[in-house]
PDB file of N, CA, C and O in Angstrom, chain B, residues numbered from 101:
ATOM      1  N   MET B 101       0.390   6.282  15.707  1.00  0.00           N
ATOM      2  CA  MET B 101       1.383   5.229  15.531  1.00  0.00           C
ATOM      3  C   MET B 101       1.730   5.143  14.095  1.00  0.00           C
ATOM      4  O   MET B 101       0.882   4.857  13.250  1.00  0.00           O
ATOM      5  N   ALA B 102       3.027   5.401  13.797  1.00  0.00           N
ATOM      6  CA  ALA B 102       3.458   5.249  12.351  1.00  0.00           C
ATOM      7  C   ALA B 102       3.977   3.836  12.146  1.00  0.00           C
ATOM      8  O   ALA B 102       4.761   3.287  12.921  1.00  0.00           O
ATOM      9  N   VAL B 103       3.448   3.255  10.969  1.00  0.00           N
ATOM     10  CA  VAL B 103       3.922   1.872  10.737  1.00  0.00           C
ATOM     11  C   VAL B 103       4.378   1.930   9.200  1.00  0.00           C
ATOM     12  O   VAL B 103       3.671   2.405   8.311  1.00  0.00           O
ATOM     13  N   THR B 104       5.591   1.410   9.017  1.00  0.00           N
ATOM     14  CA  THR B 104       6.054   1.298   7.701  1.00  0.00           C
ATOM     15  C   THR B 104       6.711  -0.078   7.465  1.00  0.00           C
ATOM     16  O   THR B 104       7.720  -0.365   8.110  1.00  0.00           O
ATOM     17  N   VAL B 105       6.194  -0.934   6.580  1.00  0.00           N
ATOM     18  CA  VAL B 105       6.759  -2.213   6.309  1.00  0.00           C
ATOM     19  C   VAL B 105       7.353  -2.138   4.949  1.00  0.00           C
ATOM     20  O   VAL B 105       6.620  -1.939   3.981  1.00  0.00           O
ATOM     21  N   THR B 106       8.662  -2.288   4.814  1.00  0.00           N
ATOM     22  CA  THR B 106       9.364  -2.176   3.598  1.00  0.00           C
ATOM     23  C   THR B 106      10.238  -3.376   3.335  1.00  0.00           C
ATOM     24  O   THR B 106      10.411  -4.186   4.245  1.00  0.00           O
ATOM     25  N   HIS B 107      10.767  -3.538   2.226  1.00  0.00           N
ATOM     26  CA  HIS B 107      11.759  -4.542   1.911  1.00  0.00           C
ATOM     27  C   HIS B 107      12.585  -3.989   0.740  1.00  0.00           C
ATOM     28  O   HIS B 107      12.164  -3.088   0.014  1.00  0.00           O
ATOM     29  N   ASP B 108      13.804  -4.586   0.595  1.00  0.00           N
ATOM     30  CA  ASP B 108      14.617  -4.263  -0.508  1.00  0.00           C
ATOM     31  C   ASP B 108      14.162  -5.186  -1.687  1.00  0.00           C
ATOM     32  O   ASP B 108      14.055  -6.403  -1.538  1.00  0.00           O
ATOM     33  N   PRO B 109      13.908  -4.567  -2.827  1.00  0.00           N
ATOM     34  CA  PRO B 109      13.556  -5.338  -4.046  1.00  0.00           C
ATOM     35  C   PRO B 109      14.666  -6.301  -4.452  1.00  0.00           C
ATOM     36  O   PRO B 109      15.853  -6.027  -4.278  1.00  0.00           O
ATOM     37  N   PRO B 110      14.243  -7.422  -4.992  1.00  0.00           N
ATOM     38  CA  PRO B 110      15.341  -8.380  -5.560  1.00  0.00           C
ATOM     39  C   PRO B 110      16.212  -7.562  -6.541  1.00  0.00           C
ATOM     40  O   PRO B 110      15.727  -6.626  -7.178  1.00  0.00           O
ATOM     41  N   SER B 111      17.564  -7.950  -6.657  1.00  0.00           N
ATOM     42  CA  SER B 111      18.391  -7.288  -7.502  1.00  0.00           C
ATOM     43  C   SER B 111      18.025  -7.289  -8.976  1.00  0.00           C
ATOM     44  O   SER B 111      18.477  -6.405  -9.704  1.00  0.00           O
ATOM     45  N   GLY B 112      17.224  -8.243  -9.454  1.00  0.00           N
ATOM     46  CA  GLY B 112      16.899  -8.268 -10.854  1.00  0.00           C
ATOM     47  C   GLY B 112      15.756  -7.342 -11.319  1.00  0.00           C
ATOM     48  O   GLY B 112      15.431  -7.293 -12.505  1.00  0.00           O
ATOM     49  N   THR B 113      15.128  -6.581 -10.323  1.00  0.00           N
ATOM     50  CA  THR B 113      13.925  -5.795 -10.575  1.00  0.00           C
ATOM     51  C   THR B 113      14.304  -4.411 -10.992  1.00  0.00           C
ATOM     52  O   THR B 113      13.399  -3.642 -11.316  1.00  0.00           O
ATOM     53  N   GLY B 114      15.581  -4.003 -11.017  1.00  0.00           N
ATOM     54  CA  GLY B 114      15.909  -2.674 -11.327  1.00  0.00           C
ATOM     55  C   GLY B 114      15.463  -1.688 -10.397  1.00  0.00           C
ATOM     56  O   GLY B 114      15.302  -0.536 -10.800  1.00  0.00           O
ATOM     57  N   GLY B 115      15.211  -2.028  -9.047  1.00  0.00           N
ATOM     58  CA  GLY B 115      14.792  -1.071  -8.031  1.00  0.00           C
ATOM     59  C   GLY B 115      13.316  -0.937  -8.010  1.00  0.00           C
ATOM     60  O   GLY B 115      12.828  -0.116  -7.233  1.00  0.00           O
ATOM     61  N   ARG B 116      12.535  -1.661  -8.788  1.00  0.00           N
ATOM     62  CA  ARG B 116      11.101  -1.513  -8.753  1.00  0.00           C
ATOM     63  C   ARG B 116      10.548  -2.315  -7.628  1.00  0.00           C
ATOM     64  O   ARG B 116      11.104  -3.363  -7.299  1.00  0.00           O
ATOM     65  N   ARG B 117       9.469  -1.874  -7.011  1.00  0.00           N
ATOM     66  CA  ARG B 117       8.748  -2.541  -6.002  1.00  0.00           C
ATOM     67  C   ARG B 117       8.019  -3.692  -6.507  1.00  0.00           C
ATOM     68  O   ARG B 117       7.545  -3.663  -7.643  1.00  0.00           O
ATOM     69  N   SER B 118       7.890  -4.736  -5.724  1.00  0.00           N
ATOM     70  CA  SER B 118       7.186  -5.890  -6.185  1.00  0.00           C
ATOM     71  C   SER B 118       6.003  -6.162  -5.326  1.00  0.00           C
ATOM     72  O   SER B 118       5.221  -7.059  -5.639  1.00  0.00           O
ATOM     73  N   GLY B 119       5.833  -5.456  -4.286  1.00  0.00           N
ATOM     74  CA  GLY B 119       4.654  -5.662  -3.274  1.00  0.00           C
ATOM     75  C   GLY B 119       3.643  -4.518  -3.335  1.00  0.00           C
ATOM     76  O   GLY B 119       3.949  -3.453  -3.871  1.00  0.00           O
ATOM     77  N   PRO B 120       2.504  -4.717  -2.821  1.00  0.00           N
ATOM     78  CA  PRO B 120       1.485  -3.715  -2.800  1.00  0.00           C
ATOM     79  C   PRO B 120       1.739  -2.607  -1.842  1.00  0.00           C
ATOM     80  O   PRO B 120       2.532  -2.755  -0.912  1.00  0.00           O
ATOM     81  N   LEU B 121       1.116  -1.548  -2.034  1.00  0.00           N
ATOM     82  CA  LEU B 121       1.110  -0.409  -1.212  1.00  0.00           C
ATOM     83  C   LEU B 121      -0.233  -0.360  -0.403  1.00  0.00           C
ATOM     84  O   LEU B 121      -1.307  -0.395  -1.004  1.00  0.00           O
ATOM     85  N   ILE B 122      -0.167  -0.281   0.957  1.00  0.00           N
ATOM     86  CA  ILE B 122      -1.462  -0.268   1.668  1.00  0.00           C
ATOM     87  C   ILE B 122      -1.428   1.118   2.363  1.00  0.00           C
ATOM     88  O   ILE B 122      -0.449   1.537   2.980  1.00  0.00           O
ATOM     89  N   ILE B 123      -2.611   1.794   2.197  1.00  0.00           N
ATOM     90  CA  ILE B 123      -2.865   3.083   2.760  1.00  0.00           C
ATOM     91  C   ILE B 123      -4.066   3.061   3.715  1.00  0.00           C
ATOM     92  O   ILE B 123      -5.205   3.069   3.247  1.00  0.00           O
ATOM     93  N   THR B 124      -3.851   3.034   5.026  1.00  0.00           N
ATOM     94  CA  THR B 124      -4.972   3.014   6.016  1.00  0.00           C
ATOM     95  C   THR B 124      -4.465   3.407   7.380  1.00  0.00           C
ATOM     96  O   THR B 124      -3.270   3.280   7.647  1.00  0.00           O
ATOM     97  N   GLU B 125      -5.314   3.869   8.235  1.00  0.00           N
ATOM     98  CA  GLU B 125      -5.013   4.059   9.646  1.00  0.00           C
ATOM     99  C   GLU B 125      -5.778   3.058  10.390  1.00  0.00           C
ATOM    100  O   GLU B 125      -5.470   2.876  11.568  1.00  0.00           O
ATOM    101  N   ASP B 126      -6.717   2.395   9.880  1.00  0.00           N
ATOM    102  CA  ASP B 126      -7.609   1.449  10.600  1.00  0.00           C
ATOM    103  C   ASP B 126      -6.797   0.159  10.885  1.00  0.00           C
ATOM    104  O   ASP B 126      -6.503  -0.662  10.017  1.00  0.00           O
ATOM    105  N   ALA B 127      -6.470   0.072  12.190  1.00  0.00           N
ATOM    106  CA  ALA B 127      -5.649  -1.078  12.685  1.00  0.00           C
ATOM    107  C   ALA B 127      -6.208  -2.409  12.309  1.00  0.00           C
ATOM    108  O   ALA B 127      -5.459  -3.282  11.872  1.00  0.00           O
ATOM    109  N   ASP B 128      -7.570  -2.618  12.467  1.00  0.00           N
ATOM    110  CA  ASP B 128      -8.192  -3.917  12.216  1.00  0.00           C
ATOM    111  C   ASP B 128      -8.080  -4.203  10.743  1.00  0.00           C
ATOM    112  O   ASP B 128      -7.746  -5.330  10.376  1.00  0.00           O
ATOM    113  N   LEU B 129      -8.348  -3.213   9.848  1.00  0.00           N
ATOM    114  CA  LEU B 129      -8.299  -3.387   8.439  1.00  0.00           C
ATOM    115  C   LEU B 129      -6.844  -3.697   8.043  1.00  0.00           C
ATOM    116  O   LEU B 129      -6.600  -4.628   7.276  1.00  0.00           O
ATOM    117  N   LEU B 130      -5.835  -2.886   8.585  1.00  0.00           N
ATOM    118  CA  LEU B 130      -4.456  -3.125   8.354  1.00  0.00           C
ATOM    119  C   LEU B 130      -4.050  -4.602   8.767  1.00  0.00           C
ATOM    120  O   LEU B 130      -3.251  -5.187   8.036  1.00  0.00           O
ATOM    121  N   ASP B 131      -4.489  -5.168   9.759  1.00  0.00           N
ATOM    122  CA  ASP B 131      -4.182  -6.523  10.207  1.00  0.00           C
ATOM    123  C   ASP B 131      -4.742  -7.484   9.233  1.00  0.00           C
ATOM    124  O   ASP B 131      -4.088  -8.476   8.911  1.00  0.00           O
ATOM    125  N   ASP B 132      -5.925  -7.243   8.742  1.00  0.00           N
ATOM    126  CA  ASP B 132      -6.553  -8.136   7.755  1.00  0.00           C
ATOM    127  C   ASP B 132      -5.696  -8.176   6.429  1.00  0.00           C
ATOM    128  O   ASP B 132      -5.378  -9.230   5.877  1.00  0.00           O
ATOM    129  N   LEU B 133      -5.367  -6.964   5.993  1.00  0.00           N
ATOM    130  CA  LEU B 133      -4.561  -6.760   4.727  1.00  0.00           C
ATOM    131  C   LEU B 133      -3.213  -7.354   4.870  1.00  0.00           C
ATOM    132  O   LEU B 133      -2.727  -8.019   3.955  1.00  0.00           O
ATOM    133  N   LEU B 134      -2.607  -7.142   5.957  1.00  0.00           N
ATOM    134  CA  LEU B 134      -1.209  -7.849   6.132  1.00  0.00           C
ATOM    135  C   LEU B 134      -1.342  -9.272   6.120  1.00  0.00           C
ATOM    136  O   LEU B 134      -0.511  -9.939   5.505  1.00  0.00           O
ATOM    137  N   ARG B 135      -2.364  -9.859   6.775  1.00  0.00           N
ATOM    138  CA  ARG B 135      -2.545 -11.352   6.671  1.00  0.00           C
ATOM    139  C   ARG B 135      -2.737 -11.776   5.274  1.00  0.00           C
ATOM    140  O   ARG B 135      -2.094 -12.741   4.862  1.00  0.00           O
ATOM    141  N   LEU B 136      -3.561 -11.147   4.500  1.00  0.00           N
ATOM    142  CA  LEU B 136      -3.730 -11.445   3.095  1.00  0.00           C
ATOM    143  C   LEU B 136      -2.455 -11.424   2.336  1.00  0.00           C
ATOM    144  O   LEU B 136      -2.134 -12.352   1.594  1.00  0.00           O
ATOM    145  N   CYS B 137      -1.676 -10.289   2.535  1.00  0.00           N
ATOM    146  CA  CYS B 137      -0.404 -10.168   1.893  1.00  0.00           C
ATOM    147  C   CYS B 137       0.559 -11.408   2.242  1.00  0.00           C
ATOM    148  O   CYS B 137       1.244 -11.964   1.383  1.00  0.00           O
ATOM    149  N   ALA B 138       0.539 -11.721   3.387  1.00  0.00           N
ATOM    150  CA  ALA B 138       1.412 -12.801   3.953  1.00  0.00           C
ATOM    151  C   ALA B 138       1.037 -14.092   3.291  1.00  0.00           C
ATOM    152  O   ALA B 138       1.901 -14.900   2.951  1.00  0.00           O
ATOM    153  N   ALA B 139      -0.276 -14.298   3.100  1.00  0.00           N
ATOM    154  CA  ALA B 139      -0.784 -15.535   2.482  1.00  0.00           C
ATOM    155  C   ALA B 139      -0.438 -15.570   1.084  1.00  0.00           C
ATOM    156  O   ALA B 139      -0.254 -16.647   0.517  1.00  0.00           O
ATOM    157  N   ALA B 140      -0.326 -14.352   0.432  1.00  0.00           N
ATOM    158  CA  ALA B 140       0.056 -14.280  -1.013  1.00  0.00           C
ATOM    159  C   ALA B 140       1.599 -14.269  -1.214  1.00  0.00           C
ATOM    160  O   ALA B 140       2.093 -14.337  -2.339  1.00  0.00           O
ATOM    161  N   GLY B 141       2.290 -14.186  -0.154  1.00  0.00           N
ATOM    162  CA  GLY B 141       3.766 -14.066  -0.250  1.00  0.00           C
ATOM    163  C   GLY B 141       4.286 -12.805  -0.711  1.00  0.00           C
ATOM    164  O   GLY B 141       5.387 -12.708  -1.251  1.00  0.00           O
ATOM    165  N   ALA B 142       3.425 -11.736  -0.483  1.00  0.00           N
ATOM    166  CA  ALA B 142       3.862 -10.351  -0.780  1.00  0.00           C
ATOM    167  C   ALA B 142       4.217  -9.606   0.411  1.00  0.00           C
ATOM    168  O   ALA B 142       3.619  -9.796   1.470  1.00  0.00           O
ATOM    169  N   THR B 143       5.255  -8.683   0.282  1.00  0.00           N
ATOM    170  CA  THR B 143       5.708  -7.762   1.298  1.00  0.00           C
ATOM    171  C   THR B 143       5.182  -6.466   1.021  1.00  0.00           C
ATOM    172  O   THR B 143       5.636  -5.866   0.047  1.00  0.00           O
ATOM    173  N   PRO B 144       4.200  -5.880   1.800  1.00  0.00           N
ATOM    174  CA  PRO B 144       3.559  -4.596   1.469  1.00  0.00           C
ATOM    175  C   PRO B 144       4.451  -3.413   2.074  1.00  0.00           C
ATOM    176  O   PRO B 144       5.298  -3.594   2.948  1.00  0.00           O
ATOM    177  N   GLU B 145       4.177  -2.295   1.549  1.00  0.00           N
ATOM    178  CA  GLU B 145       4.684  -1.086   2.084  1.00  0.00           C
ATOM    179  C   GLU B 145       3.404  -0.347   2.652  1.00  0.00           C
ATOM    180  O   GLU B 145       2.430  -0.158   1.925  1.00  0.00           O
ATOM    181  N   VAL B 146       3.434   0.053   3.935  1.00  0.00           N
ATOM    182  CA  VAL B 146       2.230   0.610   4.539  1.00  0.00           C
ATOM    183  C   VAL B 146       2.449   2.103   4.928  1.00  0.00           C
ATOM    184  O   VAL B 146       3.455   2.469   5.536  1.00  0.00           O
ATOM    185  N   HIS B 147       1.449   2.945   4.542  1.00  0.00           N
ATOM    186  CA  HIS B 147       1.395   4.325   4.848  1.00  0.00           C
ATOM    187  C   HIS B 147       0.046   4.801   5.234  1.00  0.00           C
ATOM    188  O   HIS B 147      -0.958   4.194   4.861  1.00  0.00           O
ATOM    189  N   HIS B 148      -0.015   5.910   5.997  1.00  0.00           N
ATOM    190  CA  HIS B 148      -1.204   6.453   6.361  1.00  0.00           C
ATOM    191  C   HIS B 148      -1.811   7.456   5.327  1.00  0.00           C
ATOM    192  O   HIS B 148      -2.980   7.824   5.447  1.00  0.00           O
ATOM    193  N   GLY B 149      -1.033   7.884   4.337  1.00  0.00           N
ATOM    194  CA  GLY B 149      -1.504   8.737   3.235  1.00  0.00           C
ATOM    195  C   GLY B 149      -0.648   8.443   2.097  1.00  0.00           C
ATOM    196  O   GLY B 149       0.113   7.478   2.173  1.00  0.00           O
ATOM    197  N   VAL B 150      -0.685   9.211   0.984  1.00  0.00           N
ATOM    198  CA  VAL B 150       0.070   9.011  -0.128  1.00  0.00           C
ATOM    199  C   VAL B 150       1.554   9.209   0.278  1.00  0.00           C
ATOM    200  O   VAL B 150       1.924  10.184   0.932  1.00  0.00           O
ATOM    201  N   PRO B 151       2.422   8.175  -0.171  1.00  0.00           N
ATOM    202  CA  PRO B 151       3.832   8.241   0.343  1.00  0.00           C
ATOM    203  C   PRO B 151       4.462   9.545  -0.093  1.00  0.00           C
ATOM    204  O   PRO B 151       4.132  10.052  -1.165  1.00  0.00           O
ATOM    205  N   GLU B 152       5.383  10.120   0.724  1.00  0.00           N
ATOM    206  CA  GLU B 152       6.130  11.357   0.411  1.00  0.00           C
ATOM    207  C   GLU B 152       6.933  11.167  -0.891  1.00  0.00           C
ATOM    208  O   GLU B 152       7.039  12.114  -1.671  1.00  0.00           O
ATOM    209  N   HIS B 153       7.467  10.046  -1.136  1.00  0.00           N
ATOM    210  CA  HIS B 153       8.252   9.732  -2.331  1.00  0.00           C
ATOM    211  C   HIS B 153       7.181   9.223  -3.387  1.00  0.00           C
ATOM    212  O   HIS B 153       6.651   8.119  -3.258  1.00  0.00           O
ATOM    213  N   ARG B 154       6.902  10.036  -4.382  1.00  0.00           N
ATOM    214  CA  ARG B 154       5.917   9.719  -5.333  1.00  0.00           C
ATOM    215  C   ARG B 154       6.175   8.365  -6.048  1.00  0.00           C
ATOM    216  O   ARG B 154       5.233   7.741  -6.538  1.00  0.00           O
ATOM    217  N   GLY B 155       7.367   7.942  -6.101  1.00  0.00           N
ATOM    218  CA  GLY B 155       7.725   6.693  -6.731  1.00  0.00           C
ATOM    219  C   GLY B 155       6.925   5.464  -6.127  1.00  0.00           C
ATOM    220  O   GLY B 155       6.535   4.540  -6.840  1.00  0.00           O
ATOM    221  N   GLY B 156       6.709   5.522  -4.748  1.00  0.00           N
ATOM    222  CA  GLY B 156       5.979   4.540  -4.082  1.00  0.00           C
ATOM    223  C   GLY B 156       4.551   4.391  -4.569  1.00  0.00           C
ATOM    224  O   GLY B 156       4.035   3.283  -4.712  1.00  0.00           O
ATOM    225  N   TRP B 157       3.935   5.513  -4.815  1.00  0.00           N
ATOM    226  CA  TRP B 157       2.497   5.597  -5.303  1.00  0.00           C
ATOM    227  C   TRP B 157       2.515   5.047  -6.771  1.00  0.00           C
ATOM    228  O   TRP B 157       1.700   4.194  -7.123  1.00  0.00           O
ATOM    229  N   GLU B 158       3.398   5.519  -7.560  1.00  0.00           N
ATOM    230  CA  GLU B 158       3.349   5.176  -8.987  1.00  0.00           C
ATOM    231  C   GLU B 158       3.937   3.829  -9.340  1.00  0.00           C
ATOM    232  O   GLU B 158       3.528   3.215 -10.325  1.00  0.00           O
ATOM    233  N   ALA B 159       4.917   3.346  -8.533  1.00  0.00           N
ATOM    234  CA  ALA B 159       5.611   2.020  -8.910  1.00  0.00           C
ATOM    235  C   ALA B 159       4.869   0.782  -8.311  1.00  0.00           C
ATOM    236  O   ALA B 159       5.013  -0.336  -8.805  1.00  0.00           O
ATOM    237  N   ALA B 160       4.036   1.030  -7.185  1.00  0.00           N
ATOM    238  CA  ALA B 160       3.442  -0.216  -6.642  1.00  0.00           C
ATOM    239  C   ALA B 160       2.574  -0.876  -7.680  1.00  0.00           C
ATOM    240  O   ALA B 160       1.863  -0.224  -8.445  1.00  0.00           O
ATOM    241  N   PRO B 161       2.655  -2.193  -7.683  1.00  0.00           N
ATOM    242  CA  PRO B 161       1.855  -2.936  -8.687  1.00  0.00           C
ATOM    243  C   PRO B 161       0.294  -2.886  -8.276  1.00  0.00           C
ATOM    244  O   PRO B 161      -0.592  -3.028  -9.118  1.00  0.00           O
ATOM    245  N   LEU B 162       0.048  -2.679  -6.951  1.00  0.00           N
ATOM    246  CA  LEU B 162      -1.295  -2.656  -6.499  1.00  0.00           C
ATOM    247  C   LEU B 162      -1.377  -1.745  -5.303  1.00  0.00           C
ATOM    248  O   LEU B 162      -0.559  -1.821  -4.386  1.00  0.00           O
ATOM    249  N   VAL B 163      -2.352  -0.898  -5.321  1.00  0.00           N
ATOM    250  CA  VAL B 163      -2.595  -0.005  -4.133  1.00  0.00           C
ATOM    251  C   VAL B 163      -3.886  -0.356  -3.495  1.00  0.00           C
ATOM    252  O   VAL B 163      -4.930  -0.414  -4.146  1.00  0.00           O
ATOM    253  N   LEU B 164      -3.811  -0.612  -2.097  1.00  0.00           N
ATOM    254  CA  LEU B 164      -5.059  -0.923  -1.379  1.00  0.00           C
ATOM    255  C   LEU B 164      -5.213   0.257  -0.448  1.00  0.00           C
ATOM    256  O   LEU B 164      -4.370   0.524   0.409  1.00  0.00           O
ATOM    257  N   VAL B 165      -6.400   1.007  -0.658  1.00  0.00           N
ATOM    258  CA  VAL B 165      -6.738   2.144   0.160  1.00  0.00           C
ATOM    259  C   VAL B 165      -7.771   1.786   1.016  1.00  0.00           C
ATOM    260  O   VAL B 165      -8.789   1.267   0.557  1.00  0.00           O
ATOM    261  N   GLY B 166      -7.620   2.025   2.343  1.00  0.00           N
ATOM    262  CA  GLY B 166      -8.706   1.794   3.300  1.00  0.00           C
ATOM    263  C   GLY B 166      -9.739   2.846   3.128  1.00  0.00           C
ATOM    264  O   GLY B 166      -9.399   3.991   2.829  1.00  0.00           O
ATOM    265  N   ASP B 167     -10.987   2.518   3.303  1.00  0.00           N
ATOM    266  CA  ASP B 167     -12.025   3.483   3.192  1.00  0.00           C
ATOM    267  C   ASP B 167     -11.853   4.794   4.145  1.00  0.00           C
ATOM    268  O   ASP B 167     -12.390   5.873   3.892  1.00  0.00           O
ATOM    269  N   ASP B 168     -11.085   4.561   5.198  1.00  0.00           N
ATOM    270  CA  ASP B 168     -10.767   5.684   6.120  1.00  0.00           C
ATOM    271  C   ASP B 168      -9.741   6.622   5.525  1.00  0.00           C
ATOM    272  O   ASP B 168      -9.631   7.767   5.963  1.00  0.00           O
ATOM    273  N   ALA B 169      -8.979   6.165   4.531  1.00  0.00           N
ATOM    274  CA  ALA B 169      -7.915   6.995   3.890  1.00  0.00           C
ATOM    275  C   ALA B 169      -8.336   7.524   2.665  1.00  0.00           C
ATOM    276  O   ALA B 169      -7.589   8.345   2.132  1.00  0.00           O
ATOM    277  N   ALA B 170      -9.495   7.185   2.054  1.00  0.00           N
ATOM    278  CA  ALA B 170      -9.911   7.726   0.674  1.00  0.00           C
ATOM    279  C   ALA B 170      -9.846   9.228   0.641  1.00  0.00           C
ATOM    280  O   ALA B 170      -9.412   9.729  -0.396  1.00  0.00           O
ATOM    281  N   PRO B 171     -10.200   9.992   1.588  1.00  0.00           N
ATOM    282  CA  PRO B 171     -10.056  11.502   1.510  1.00  0.00           C
ATOM    283  C   PRO B 171      -8.724  11.988   1.319  1.00  0.00           C
ATOM    284  O   PRO B 171      -8.496  12.981   0.628  1.00  0.00           O
ATOM    285  N   ARG B 172      -7.722  11.245   1.976  1.00  0.00           N
ATOM    286  CA  ARG B 172      -6.314  11.665   1.926  1.00  0.00           C
ATOM    287  C   ARG B 172      -5.681  11.355   0.566  1.00  0.00           C
ATOM    288  O   ARG B 172      -4.673  11.988   0.250  1.00  0.00           O
ATOM    289  N   VAL B 173      -6.170  10.466  -0.239  1.00  0.00           N
ATOM    290  CA  VAL B 173      -5.565  10.133  -1.484  1.00  0.00           C
ATOM    291  C   VAL B 173      -6.266  10.656  -2.734  1.00  0.00           C
ATOM    292  O   VAL B 173      -5.873  10.374  -3.866  1.00  0.00           O
ATOM    293  N   ARG B 174      -7.299  11.417  -2.484  1.00  0.00           N
ATOM    294  CA  ARG B 174      -8.187  11.939  -3.617  1.00  0.00           C
ATOM    295  C   ARG B 174      -7.419  12.890  -4.509  1.00  0.00           C
ATOM    296  O   ARG B 174      -7.685  12.998  -5.706  1.00  0.00           O
ATOM    297  N   THR B 175      -6.440  13.593  -3.895  1.00  0.00           N
ATOM    298  CA  THR B 175      -5.635  14.575  -4.743  1.00  0.00           C
ATOM    299  C   THR B 175      -4.374  13.982  -5.346  1.00  0.00           C
ATOM    300  O   THR B 175      -3.569  14.690  -5.950  1.00  0.00           O
ATOM    301  N   ALA B 176      -4.204  12.626  -5.171  1.00  0.00           N
ATOM    302  CA  ALA B 176      -3.041  11.963  -5.722  1.00  0.00           C
ATOM    303  C   ALA B 176      -3.296  11.746  -7.206  1.00  0.00           C
ATOM    304  O   ALA B 176      -4.455  11.707  -7.622  1.00  0.00           O
ATOM    305  N   SER B 177      -2.278  11.605  -7.999  1.00  0.00           N
ATOM    306  CA  SER B 177      -2.399  11.333  -9.474  1.00  0.00           C
ATOM    307  C   SER B 177      -3.145  10.007  -9.674  1.00  0.00           C
ATOM    308  O   SER B 177      -2.986   9.028  -8.945  1.00  0.00           O
ATOM    309  N   ARG B 178      -3.964  10.061 -10.717  1.00  0.00           N
ATOM    310  CA  ARG B 178      -4.756   8.860 -11.088  1.00  0.00           C
ATOM    311  C   ARG B 178      -3.840   7.750 -11.422  1.00  0.00           C
ATOM    312  O   ARG B 178      -2.760   8.000 -11.959  1.00  0.00           O
ATOM    313  N   ARG B 179      -4.210   6.497 -11.130  1.00  0.00           N
ATOM    314  CA  ARG B 179      -3.487   5.351 -11.621  1.00  0.00           C
ATOM    315  C   ARG B 179      -4.331   4.090 -11.656  1.00  0.00           C
ATOM    316  O   ARG B 179      -5.428   4.051 -11.099  1.00  0.00           O
ATOM    317  N   ARG B 180      -3.838   3.104 -12.285  1.00  0.00           N
ATOM    318  CA  ARG B 180      -4.568   1.863 -12.423  1.00  0.00           C
ATOM    319  C   ARG B 180      -4.167   0.979 -11.202  1.00  0.00           C
ATOM    320  O   ARG B 180      -3.173   1.277 -10.540  1.00  0.00           O
ATOM    321  N   GLY B 181      -4.862  -0.003 -10.927  1.00  0.00           N
ATOM    322  CA  GLY B 181      -4.506  -0.999  -9.913  1.00  0.00           C
ATOM    323  C   GLY B 181      -4.693  -0.423  -8.560  1.00  0.00           C
ATOM    324  O   GLY B 181      -3.837  -0.626  -7.699  1.00  0.00           O
ATOM    325  N   LEU B 182      -5.767   0.293  -8.309  1.00  0.00           N
ATOM    326  CA  LEU B 182      -6.141   0.874  -7.004  1.00  0.00           C
ATOM    327  C   LEU B 182      -7.396   0.252  -6.560  1.00  0.00           C
ATOM    328  O   LEU B 182      -8.360   0.208  -7.324  1.00  0.00           O
ATOM    329  N   VAL B 183      -7.446  -0.259  -5.300  1.00  0.00           N
ATOM    330  CA  VAL B 183      -8.636  -0.892  -4.838  1.00  0.00           C
ATOM    331  C   VAL B 183      -9.058  -0.283  -3.467  1.00  0.00           C
ATOM    332  O   VAL B 183      -8.255  -0.234  -2.535  1.00  0.00           O
ATOM    333  N   LEU B 184     -10.233   0.145  -3.374  1.00  0.00           N
ATOM    334  CA  LEU B 184     -10.770   0.740  -2.104  1.00  0.00           C
ATOM    335  C   LEU B 184     -11.326  -0.397  -1.310  1.00  0.00           C
ATOM    336  O   LEU B 184     -12.176  -1.141  -1.800  1.00  0.00           O
ATOM    337  N   VAL B 185     -10.843  -0.562  -0.021  1.00  0.00           N
ATOM    338  CA  VAL B 185     -11.252  -1.702   0.788  1.00  0.00           C
ATOM    339  C   VAL B 185     -11.717  -1.146   2.138  1.00  0.00           C
ATOM    340  O   VAL B 185     -11.289  -0.077   2.571  1.00  0.00           O
ATOM    341  N   GLY B 186     -12.604  -1.902   2.785  1.00  0.00           N
ATOM    342  CA  GLY B 186     -13.163  -1.566   4.038  1.00  0.00           C
ATOM    343  C   GLY B 186     -13.678  -2.753   4.805  1.00  0.00           C
ATOM    344  O   GLY B 186     -13.658  -3.864   4.276  1.00  0.00           O
ATOM    345  N   ARG B 187     -14.115  -2.585   5.964  1.00  0.00           N
ATOM    346  CA  ARG B 187     -14.701  -3.682   6.754  1.00  0.00           C
ATOM    347  C   ARG B 187     -16.167  -3.413   7.016  1.00  0.00           C
ATOM    348  O   ARG B 187     -16.534  -2.240   7.080  1.00  0.00           O
ATOM    349  N   ASP B 188     -17.032  -4.389   7.170  1.00  0.00           N
ATOM    350  CA  ASP B 188     -18.360  -4.286   7.466  1.00  0.00           C
ATOM    351  C   ASP B 188     -18.607  -4.133   8.958  1.00  0.00           C
ATOM    352  O   ASP B 188     -19.756  -4.027   9.386  1.00  0.00           O
TER     353      ASP B 188
END
């Protein structure tokens, strides 16, 4: 199942994203992260691996990587603002 949640950035941002990037295939973890984003008023972009368009990886203010997706992002370029998340 492919899920992508996106939005158009406000016109004053110069095309830059303002929401986090979520990378996971874990449906339960994704549900939790989407609820947290909604509570924070953020609209995330969701992918199962590093986005095809590199701008999404580099421009996101925060990247939340599910522990299930860690092997898929290990070859991506290094960046600040990355958090590895999982469920107990």
